[in-house]
N, C-alpha and C positions, 0 to 999 in steps of 0.2 A: 504494500500500500504506500502510495506516495504522499498521502496527506497526514501521515502520522509523524510526530516529531522524532528526530533521530539524533539531533545535536543540540547541546545547550551551552550557553556561555553567559554568565551573570543572569540577567532576567530575560534574556532572549532565547527562544527556541526556534529551530529550523526543521522544516519537513524535508523529506527527500526531494520533493518537487522544487522547493525553494533552493536547495543546494544545487540541484541540476541546472536551474536557471542561472544562478550566480556563476557556476562553473562555465557554462556556455558564454556568458558575458565576459568573464575574465579571459577565456581562451580567445575570444574575438579581439579583445584589447591587446593581448600579447601577439596575436597574429598580425594585427595592424602595425605593431612595432618590429615585425620581421621574424618572429619565432616560427620555425618550421620543424617538420619531422626530422629527427636526427640531430637537432640542435641541443644546446645545453643552456640552462637557465639557473643562475645562482639564486637561492632562496634563503634569506636570513630573516627569520620571523620568530616572534614569541609565540606561545601556545594560545592561539585564537582561531575563530572560525575562518578568517581570511586565509590562514595557513592551509587549512583543509581545501578550501576553494582553489587556491593557487596551485597546490600539488596536483590536484585532479585535472585542472585546466591544462597544465604543462603536459601531463600524461595523455590527455585527450588529443593533443596535437601531435603525439608521437615523439615528443622531446624528452630530455632527461633533466631531472632535478639535481642540482648540486647543493647539498645541505650545508649551510654556513651557520655556525653557532653564534648566537647573539652574545655569548660570553667572551668571544675572541677579541683580542686586541688587533691593531692595524697590521702588524707583521704576520700574524696568523692568518688573517683574512687574505692578505696579498699572496701568501704562500699557496693557499687553497685555490685562488683564482689563477695563479700562474700555472699550477699543476693541471687544472681541469679546463682552462680556457673557455669559460662560458661567454656567450655573446650578449646575453641580457641578464638583468637582475630584477628581482621582486623582493619586497620585504618591508620591515620596519626598523632595520638595523642601521643606525647612523654611521657605523664604521663601514658597512658595505656600501652605503650611499656615497661615502667619501672616496671609495676605491673605483667605482664605475657608475654610470647612469642607472638609476633604480626606479622602477614603478613602485610607489609607496602604497602599502596596503590600506592606508587611510583614504586614498582616493576612491571616489564612488565608482561602482561597477554597474553598468546597465544590464539587468537580467535579460537573458535571451533564451531561445530554444533552437537548437540546431543538431544535426546529425554529424558524427565524426567518422572518418575513415577508420577501418580496423588498424590496430597498432601491430607492428611487426614484433612478435615475441622475442626475437633475437636482438632487437634494438636496445640501446642503453635506456634505463629507466631512472636510476638514482645513483648518486655518488655520495657515500658517507666517508668519514675520515677515521682511520685507524693508525695508531702510532706503532712503529717498530722500535728497535733499540739502537738504530744506527743513525738516526737523524730526524728530520721533520716528518710530520704525519704523512701517510700514504692515502691516496683516494681509493676506496673500495668500490668497484664497478659492478652493479647488479642490472641485469636485463629485465625487461617487462615480464617475460616468461618466468624467470627465476624468482622474482619478487612475488608474483602471483602464486607460485608454488609455496613460498614461505608463508604467505597469508593463509593458504589452505592448511598447512601444517600447524600454524598457531591456533587457528580456529578449532581444529581437531583436538589439540593439546588442552585447550581451555574448556572443551565441550561447550562452545559458545553458540547461542541461538538468539533468535530475534526477541526472546523474552528477557534477555539479560540487560542489565543496566550497569555501566561503568563510569568512573571518573578518572581523568588522566592529569597528572601533575608533572610528569617527567618531560624534559625538554624535547620538542619535536625534531630538533636537529640530530638527535641520537637515534640509532636504528630502532631501539625499543619503543620510543615515543611514536615514531612514524608507523611502526608495525602495529602497535596497539590501536591507533586511530584507523588505519586502513582496514584492519581485520574487523573491528567493531562495525564499521560502515558496510563492509562486505557481508556481514552476517545479518544486517538489519537491526542490530542492537542499538540501544540508546546510550549516548555517551556525553558526559559533561567535561568540558575543558576548563582548566584553571591556569592562569598565567604563571603561578608559582606555588610552591608547596607551603601550606599552612595547615598544621595538624587540627586546629579547632575547626576550620572551615571544612576540612576533609570529613571529620566526624559528624558535623552538623548535616552535611549533605548525604552521608550514608543513611542517616535517619530520614531526612526530608525527601530525598530522591529514591529511597529504597534501593540502594546500590546492591547488586548481587555479586560482583567481582571487584575486588580492590587490588590495584597494582602498587607494589611497594618495593623500593630499594632499601638498603640498610638504614640510612638516616630516617626514613619514614617508619620502619619497623621499630627503631630505637625510640623514636618520639612517641609511638603508641605505647610501648612498654613502660615509659617513664611518665605517661600522662597521669596526673594526680586524681582525675575523676573519670577515668576510662569507663568504669562500671555504670556511670550515670547515662551513657549513651545507649540507645537501642540499635544494636548492630545485628539484629536477628535476620535481617534480609540477606546478609552476606552468605554466599555459598562457600567461599574461601577467600583468603588473601594470597595473591601470587607474589612470592619473593623472587625478585629478578636481579641480575647483574653481578651479585656476589654470593658466595656460599651462605647458607642459612646459619645464623648464630643460634644454636639450639636453646640457650638460656633465654634469649630475647623472645623467640617464638613461643616457648613454653609459658613465659610470663603473660604474654598477651592472651593466649588461650585460657590460662587459669583465671584471668580476671574478666574475660569477655565471652569465653566459649567459642571464639572464632577459630576456625581451622586454617591451616596453612598448606600451600602447595609451593613447589619450587621448579624453576625452569633453567635450562642451560643453553646458551647460544653464544654467537659471536657476530661482530659486524660482517665478517666474511661468510658466515652461514648462520642466519638469524635464529633458527629453531633447530636444536639438536636433540634434547631430551627433556622429559618432564616427569616429576614425581606423581604419585597417585593423588587424585583430587580429594581423597578422604582424609588427607593429613598424614598418611603413613610414608615411610621410607625417606623422611627428611634428612637422614644422615647420608643420603646419596644426592646426586644431581638428577636422578631419574633414569628412566629407560628411554631408548631411542623412540622418537615419535614415528608413526607410520610414514614411510617414504624416505627415511633416513637410516643409513647404515653406520655403525660404529665399530671400529676395531682398535686394538691396542698393539703397538709394535715395539720391538726392542730399541732401547736408546743407543745401543751399540752398533747393530747392523741392520735395523729396520725390518727385521723378520717379524711377521704376525705372531702374537703370543696366545697361549691358551688362557682359559678363564682363570681369574684371580692373580695372574701375573702382572707385575707393574711395568709400565712403559709409556710411550707417548700416545695420546689419544688422537686418532685420525677419523675423519668423517667423510662420507660420500653421499651426495644428494643432488637432485635437480635444482635445489634452492641455493646451491653454492654460488659465490661470486664468479663473475666472468674473468676477473683479474684485478690487478692494481694499476694505478698510475703512480709513479713511473712504471712502465711495462716490465722493465728488467727485474722488478721486485717479485713478479708473479711466479717465476720458476721455482724458487725455494719454498713457495707456499703449498705446493701440491706434490704428492708422491704417487705417480701413476693414477691420477684422478682422485686421490684421497686428499682432502684438505688437512694440513698439519696444524692442529690447534695450538701446539706448544705447551699443552697441559700434560701433566704426568698423572696417571691414575690406573685403575684396574676395573674390569667388568667381572661381576660374580657369575655364578652358574645360572642365575635367573635373568641376567641381562641388566642388572642395576649397576650404574656407573658411579664410582667414587673418584673424586679428584684429590690428589695428595700434594701436588707441587706444581710449580711453573717451570717449564723448560726454557721459555723465553724470559727476558729480563724486564719486560714492560710492567709498569705499575698500574693497578686497576683501582681507581678512586671513584667511589659512588657509581661504578659501572663504566666510567670513562677510562680509556687506555691512555696512559701518559708515558712518553718516551724519556728515559733518563737523559739521553744525549741532547734533547731539546732544552732541558733545564740547565744542563752542564754548559751548553753553549752560551747561555745568558750569564751564568756565574763567571765563566772564563773572561767575560768582557769587563769585569771589575778589576781595576789595577792592583788591588791587594791580594787577589786570588792567584796563587801559584799553580794549583792543581785542585781538582775536585772530582767527586763521583757521587751519583745519586742512585738511591735504591728505595725499595718499599719494605715496610714492616706491617704485620697484621694490625688492624685498627678496629676496635669494637663497633664504631659508628659508620666508617666509610669504606670498610673492606680492607684497604691498605692506606697507610700514611706515608708521605714522602719525606725521606731523610736525605739531607745533603751533607756529605763529609767534605770538609774544605781544608786544604793546606794553604797557609797564608805566607806571603812575603812581607807583610806589614799588618798592623792592627786594624781590625774592622769588626763591627758589631754584627751579631747574628741577625738582628732586626733589619739592619741595612741591606743585607743580602736577600732576606726574605722579601723586603720591599722592592728590591730590584727585579726579582722574578715577577712579583705581583704587578709591577708596572708594564712588563713586557708580554706576559702570558695570561691565559685565562685563570680565574680564581682557583679552580680545582687543581691547577698545576703548581700552586705555591707550596714550598716545603713547610711541613709542620715542625721540623727540627733541623737545626744546623749544628753539626758537631765538628769541632776543630781538631785536626789530626796532624802529626808531624809530616806524614807523606801518604800518598795514595798507592796501595799495592797494585802492581801491574806485571803482566807477563813480558818477556823480552819483545814480543810483537807490539806491545803497547796496550793490549787489551786489559781493561780494569778487572781485577779479581773481586767482583761485587760480593760473591758469596763469602769470601774470606773477610772482606771489610764488614759485611753485615754481622758475621759471627763475632768479630772483635768488638763491635759497638752495640751489640744487642742490649746489654744491661743498661747502657747509658741512655737508650731511647725507649 
């Protein structure tokens, strides 16, 4: 039905017919600006209905969306634009508007009604950004066909139907935020968007909107567990809360369940392959990251020779699915990401006899903060720019709230305050990339090749951070 509300923001609700009319109008406006099938459009937007309209308008034209975070500073935005070379921009990000001409989402759109040509499933649909350990973030390239498959997988994992009601507070520039929005609309579910996380607002809307599925990353889960009057809210409409982006903290989940009766589920994915596994929706098996969702294969291979391992043996987790990325930009980074068609997650873990997957370590050195991947080398490059810094190395340590906290080990040639170095990073990079701790050391341990021995450094400094 097209006259039933499917999207809400503040006091406004949109039916499917209203959204389709706005999508047609936005597509026409973009087409008049020169957007064509196969083109790329940078989209830097807060979580708002116009983001949903813009994404679907770009897709309707057969073009690709380049997701630009509104948290990024000028250097980060310009790196993303240089890597993906979009010809047009849409959004509400002042930093993006400074970098290239941008159609602002506050500009009115004339609703329309039009038919669109079928989109080539093999054409690019979306670029999201994923950090490696050797430099600036890479662009992850998903085709229309692959992302549609990811939506199908996520819908099945959530057991999502048109009777479900969700609210989304995660950033739309992250693969999880985009996937949640696209999947909810695909299922005909009702979804409320919030511009930012606010635990009081979230709990109030669970009550008033009768939310059936709540999406949570670690800070949201922690805020729920710490809420002094959690019991006063009626959360009986919730089928479960889905814990995403970081492993479940058992004590936090148990505290929320004890005080509210709410059950948890957990999902495992990556920017490169959005939906890999999901736990049971009845709240069981939260000590794992779940079983492979239908349409996804998981194997564990030896860290020494890449040989597939038997059940319960520990090694690198690899995944194969039609929802996998088409590759990276720069293209030369793609080769190491796959092993004969299997995506190399960089996670270390094991599958038990029943197919439940447990993650025990990271083979890659990237730091995961609130679900965002942070490259140590990106922060190190900023720190090396300070005249007092002789050498430095960045690594992550487990953090109760954020999944991991960023630690910068710094060897100095002259005196400098930790706050000054943290401020330097904060001025240049997104907030979630700011170090939580700066530890001053006499030297940074390195191999003769120059590679930082991060694990050694981490072990030495563990007690101090």
